[in-house]
KOLVOBA-470746 format. One record per residue (C-alpha): residue in one letter; x, y, z. Coordinates in pm, 1 decimal. Layout:
% residues N
r X Y Z
A X Y Z .
...
***
This chain:
% residues 106
r X Y Z
L 6920.3 7602.9 -2303.0 .
Q 7064.8 7899.6 -2425.1 .
A 7382.8 7775.0 -2264.6 .
L 7359.2 7484.5 -2543.0 .
K 7258.2 7703.6 -2777.8 .
R 7557.9 7937.1 -2732.3 .
K 7834.3 7715.8 -2589.6 .
P 7828.7 7343.8 -2674.7 .
D 8167.7 7296.7 -2603.4 .
L 8044.7 7314.3 -2181.1 .
F 7931.3 6971.1 -2205.3 .
L 8258.1 6875.5 -2281.4 .
G 8516.0 7022.5 -2010.7 .
S 8534.3 6746.1 -1719.7 .
N 8393.0 6908.5 -1512.2 .
L 8062.4 6919.4 -1594.2 .
D 7825.7 6588.2 -1456.3 .
V 7607.2 6575.9 -1817.3 .
K 7418.1 6239.0 -1677.9 .
A 7340.0 6459.6 -1404.2 .
V 7166.7 6707.8 -1613.7 .
F 7014.7 6484.6 -1882.8 .
Q 6801.5 6345.6 -1551.7 .
C 6726.5 6671.3 -1453.9 .
G 6546.2 6753.3 -1802.5 .
V 6401.3 6438.2 -1839.6 .
L 6222.9 6503.6 -1448.3 .
S 6142.7 6871.3 -1657.7 .
L 5934.8 6633.6 -1808.5 .
K 5707.4 6510.6 -1550.2 .
F 5641.1 6905.5 -1436.5 .
P 5276.1 7030.4 -1388.7 .
E 5400.7 7401.4 -1575.3 .
A 5386.1 7395.7 -1946.2 .
P 5719.1 7665.6 -1949.9 .
T 5880.9 7392.0 -1753.9 .
V 5782.2 7154.8 -1949.7 .
K 5850.6 7343.9 -2326.8 .
A 6175.2 7465.0 -2204.1 .
S 6228.8 7113.6 -2156.0 .
C 6149.5 6961.8 -2462.6 .
G 6386.9 7293.6 -2654.7 .
F 6719.7 7174.8 -2430.9 .
F 6666.9 6772.7 -2576.8 .
T 6566.6 6928.9 -2882.3 .
E 6916.1 7113.5 -2889.1 .
L 7103.9 6832.2 -2724.6 .
L 7021.5 6508.9 -2945.5 .
P 7165.7 6665.1 -3275.7 .
R 7521.7 6701.7 -3120.8 .
C 7526.3 6325.7 -2958.6 .
G 7771.3 6240.5 -3253.1 .
E 8003.0 6510.9 -3216.0 .
I 7984.0 6563.6 -2847.1 .
A 8114.0 6239.4 -2654.6 .
P 7915.4 6216.9 -2342.7 .
V 7645.9 6354.0 -2447.2 .
G 7598.4 6061.2 -2710.1 .
Q 7684.7 5801.8 -2391.9 .
V 7490.5 5934.1 -2139.9 .
V 7161.6 5950.3 -2449.0 .
H 7325.8 5600.4 -2500.4 .
E 7303.6 5500.7 -2170.9 .
D 6971.8 5714.9 -2043.7 .
G 6845.3 5722.5 -2396.0 .
K 6569.7 5478.1 -2276.6 .
V 6470.4 5658.1 -1982.2 .
L 6381.3 5995.6 -2208.1 .
L 6156.8 5764.1 -2456.7 .
Q 5957.1 5689.9 -2175.6 .
A 5934.1 5987.0 -1999.4 .
V 5811.7 6173.4 -2386.5 .
L 5536.0 5916.0 -2425.3 .
E 5410.7 5927.8 -2074.0 .
G 5360.8 6290.6 -2216.2 .
I 5237.3 6190.2 -2516.4 .
G 4977.5 5960.2 -2336.5 .
G 4819.5 6205.1 -2132.2 .
Q 5017.6 6355.1 -1793.4 .
A 5107.5 6625.7 -2020.7 .
S 4863.8 6944.4 -2148.3 .
R 4748.0 6910.3 -2499.3 .
S 4906.2 7162.7 -2593.3 .
L 5260.5 7064.6 -2556.1 .
M 5202.3 6789.7 -2857.5 .
D 5382.7 6920.7 -3008.8 .
H 5733.7 7003.9 -2832.1 .
F 5734.0 6645.4 -2710.4 .
A 5660.8 6551.7 -3119.0 .
E 6031.1 6730.7 -3181.2 .
I 6182.3 6526.9 -2934.2 .
L 6064.9 6220.3 -3110.9 .
F 6169.5 6290.6 -3461.3 .
A 6508.7 6402.0 -3269.6 .
L 6537.3 6135.3 -3156.4 .
N 6482.0 5929.5 -3454.2 .
K 6648.8 6142.9 -3646.5 .
H 6980.9 6148.0 -3472.9 .
C 7022.9 5850.7 -3245.8 .
F 6772.7 5566.3 -3458.5 .
S 6981.1 5272.9 -3394.0 .
Y 6906.6 5312.9 -3032.6 .
L 6558.9 5370.1 -3082.7 .
S 6461.8 5081.3 -3271.9 .
V 6612.4 4909.7 -2963.8 .
W 6468.5 5098.1 -2696.7 .
***
């Protein structure tokens, strides 16, 4: 999360597997530890606004965003603690704001 905030051009490097980072973030949303889930939510709320400006991010959101949406809805549906609902809502808001065309298809 901090790397994405401070140095977003790291995601432009050819040696970074953006898809793997994205998948790790999705898996982290399902962890039982609230701080981990909170950090993962923060990662996605920073990542999603960049899907238009950083091509590799846009591509992975296009290909795997449905998996992210599913994980968020599962968390909201009862898999995660109620104290984390605001964090999941921030991801939904970011998806709606920055990836609306994909969101309506998913």
